[in-house]
C-alpha positions in Angstrom: -11.3 -11.2 -20.5 -13.6 -14.1 -21.6 -13.9 -15.1 -17.9 -15.1 -11.7 -16.9 -17.6 -11.6 -19.7 -19.0 -15.0 -18.5 -19.5 -13.7 -15.0 -21.2 -10.6 -16.4 -23.5 -12.8 -18.4 -24.4 -14.6 -15.1 -24.9 -11.3 -13.3 -22.0 -12.1 -10.9 -20.7 -8.5 -11.0 -18.3 -8.9 -8.1 -16.5 -11.9 -9.6 -16.2 -10.0 -12.9 -14.7 -7.0 -11.2 -12.2 -9.2 -9.3 -11.0 -10.6 -12.6 -10.7 -7.1 -14.1 -8.7 -5.9 -11.1 -6.4 -8.9 -11.3 -5.8 -8.2 -15.0 -5.0 -4.6 -14.0 -2.4 -5.9 -11.6 -0.8 -8.2 -14.2 -0.8 -5.9 -17.2 -0.1 -2.1 -17.3 -3.4 -0.2 -16.8 -4.0 3.5 -17.1 -5.7 5.7 -14.6 -9.0 5.6 -16.5 -9.1 1.8 -16.0 -8.7 2.2 -12.3 -11.3 5.0 -12.2 -13.9 2.8 -13.9 -13.1 -0.2 -11.6 -13.4 2.1 -8.5 -16.7 3.4 -9.7 -18.0 -0.1 -10.3 -16.8 -1.1 -6.8 -18.5 1.9 -5.3 -21.8 1.0 -7.0 -21.5 -2.5 -5.6 -20.6 -1.1 -2.1 -17.3 -3.0 -2.1 -15.4 -0.5 0.0 -12.1 -2.4 0.1 -12.1 -3.0 -3.6 -12.9 0.7 -4.2 -10.0 1.7 -2.0 -7.7 -0.8 -3.8 -8.6 0.8 -7.2 -7.9 4.3 -5.9 -4.6 2.9 -4.5 -3.6 1.4 -7.9 -4.5 4.7 -9.7 -2.1 6.5 -7.4 0.6 3.9 -8.2 0.1 4.5 -11.9 0.8 8.2 -11.4 3.5 8.0 -8.7 5.1 4.5 -8.8 5.0 1.3 -6.8 6.9 0.9 -3.5 6.6 -2.6 -1.9 8.4 -3.7 1.2 8.7 -6.5 3.7 7.6 -4.8 7.0 8.4 -6.2 10.5 6.4 -4.6 13.2 7.8 -4.3 16.7 6.2 -6.5 19.4 3.4 -4.8 21.3 5.3 -5.2 24.6 8.5 -3.5 23.2 9.0 0.2 23.5 7.3 1.9 20.5 5.2 -1.3 19.8 1.7 -1.0 18.5 -1.2 -2.4 20.6 -3.6 -2.6 17.7 -3.2 -4.2 14.2 -2.4 -2.0 11.3 -5.5 -1.8 9.1 -4.5 -3.2 5.7 -6.5 -1.0 3.4 -4.4 2.1 3.2 -6.0 4.2 6.0 -3.0 4.3 8.3 -0.5 7.1 7.6 2.6 6.7 9.7 5.8 8.6 9.5 8.8 7.0 7.8 12.6 7.5 8.2 13.9 7.0 4.6 17.4 8.2 5.5 17.1 12.0 5.1 18.2 14.3 7.9 17.1 17.8 8.9 19.6 20.7 9.2 19.7 20.0 12.9 20.8 16.4 12.2 17.6 14.7 13.2 15.8 12.2 11.0 13.5 13.9 8.4 10.3 11.9 8.6 7.8 11.6 5.7 4.2 10.4 5.7 3.2 7.3 3.6 0.0 5.3 3.7 0.3 1.5 4.1 -1.6 -1.3 2.2 -1.0 -4.8 3.6 -1.0 -7.3 0.8 -3.0 -10.5 1.1 -4.2 -9.8 4.6 -6.9 -7.6 6.1 -4.4 -6.2 8.7 -0.9 -6.7 10.2 -0.7 -7.4 13.9 1.9 -6.2 16.3 5.1 -8.3 16.1 4.1 -9.7 12.7 5.9 -9.5 9.4 4.1 -8.9 6.0 4.4 -7.5 2.5 3.1 -4.0 2.3 2.8 -1.3 -0.3 3.5 2.3 0.5 1.9 5.5 -0.9 4.0 8.5 0.1 2.4 11.9 0.4 5.6 13.3 -1.2 6.5 10.6 -3.7 9.3 12.6 -5.3 11.4 12.3 -2.1 11.2 8.5 -2.2 12.5 8.1 -5.8 16.0 7.3 -4.7 14.9 4.1 -2.8 15.9 0.8 -4.3 15.5 -2.9 -3.4 17.3 -3.8 -0.2 17.1 -0.3 1.4 15.8 -0.4 5.0 13.5 2.3 6.2 11.8 2.6 9.6 8.2 3.3 10.5 7.4 5.7 13.3 4.1 6.5 15.1 6.0 7.6 18.2 9.6 7.2 19.4 11.3 4.8 19.1 10.4 3.1 15.8 7.3 1.0 15.3 8.7 -1.2 12.6 11.4 -1.7 10.0 10.8 -2.3 6.3 13.1 -3.6 3.6 12.3 -2.3 0.2 11.6 -5.2 -2.2 10.4 -3.1 -5.2 10.6 0.6 -6.1 9.5 1.4 -9.6 8.6 4.9 -10.7 7.0 6.3 -13.9 
């Protein structure tokens, strides 16, 4: 916290916010912390940081789902031709193992946040976080489970769950 105070003293607000967000990722933080960080990011016009703070607020309420995602090559059937934006805007469908009464996969929507990269290109592999629109349906997932991403048929990617923690 001393580091953040020093940056504030030098009017380097963005560096101070970065330190606070890192602390919020290391130590448990409540929704009010993420709300304040999001508001600060908004005032500084740091769009990605603001979206990250909203994302982390969602995770405080609904849990964290992290996965290792391998996208299908763009030339393959079902492959994307554009990178996945890494800031939680894409909302593909996911097959998490449920089936409909007719025996078809029951697909659920979840947003994607690509960790440590601005995007994930077709055919690439990366660590992602998922924010399901119906988080209660995802609570049975555990590390090692494999789920598939769909934007069309066939699948666009396969993800192995590496972390699934719920409040």
